[in-house]
VMD Tcl script that draws the C-alpha trace (Angstrom):
set ca {
  {3.27 22.28 -1.40}
  {1.14 20.28 -3.80}
  {3.77 17.54 -4.50}
  {3.84 16.76 -0.76}
  {0.08 16.15 -0.72}
  {0.30 14.10 -3.91}
  {3.01 11.91 -2.38}
  {1.03 11.50 0.84}
  {-2.13 10.61 -1.10}
  {-0.18 8.09 -3.17}
  {1.25 6.35 -0.08}
  {-2.15 6.27 1.63}
  {-3.74 4.91 -1.53}
  {-1.14 2.14 -1.71}
  {-1.77 1.30 1.94}
  {-5.50 1.00 1.30}
  {-4.81 -1.17 -1.74}
  {-2.55 -3.42 0.36}
  {-5.29 -3.72 2.99}
  {-7.86 -4.69 0.36}
  {-5.53 -7.28 -1.19}
  {-4.66 -8.68 2.25}
  {-8.33 -8.98 3.17}
  {-9.14 -10.67 -0.16}
  {-6.24 -13.15 0.17}
  {-6.73 -13.55 3.94}
  {-3.09 -12.79 4.78}
  {-1.28 -10.15 6.83}
  {-1.32 -6.55 5.59}
  {2.37 -6.22 6.49}
  {3.18 -9.25 4.33}
  {1.44 -7.67 1.34}
  {3.31 -4.39 1.89}
  {6.67 -6.18 2.17}
  {6.05 -8.23 -0.97}
  {4.82 -5.18 -2.87}
  {7.83 -3.13 -1.75}
  {10.28 -5.80 -2.95}
  {8.91 -6.03 -6.48}
  {10.92 -4.28 -9.21}
}
mol new
graphics top color blue
foreach p $ca { graphics top sphere $p radius 0.5 }
foreach p [lrange $ca 0 end-1] q [lrange $ca 1 end] { graphics top cylinder $p $q radius 0.2 }
display resetview
């Protein structure tokens, strides 16, 4: 059960990071998530 919580925490952490970056750059959160998801 622990890997499920680790995966959930990782995704939530990435979402918070995207929100912080979006606020800092003054752009859409969705745009940051799309650009971050397309990087290799």
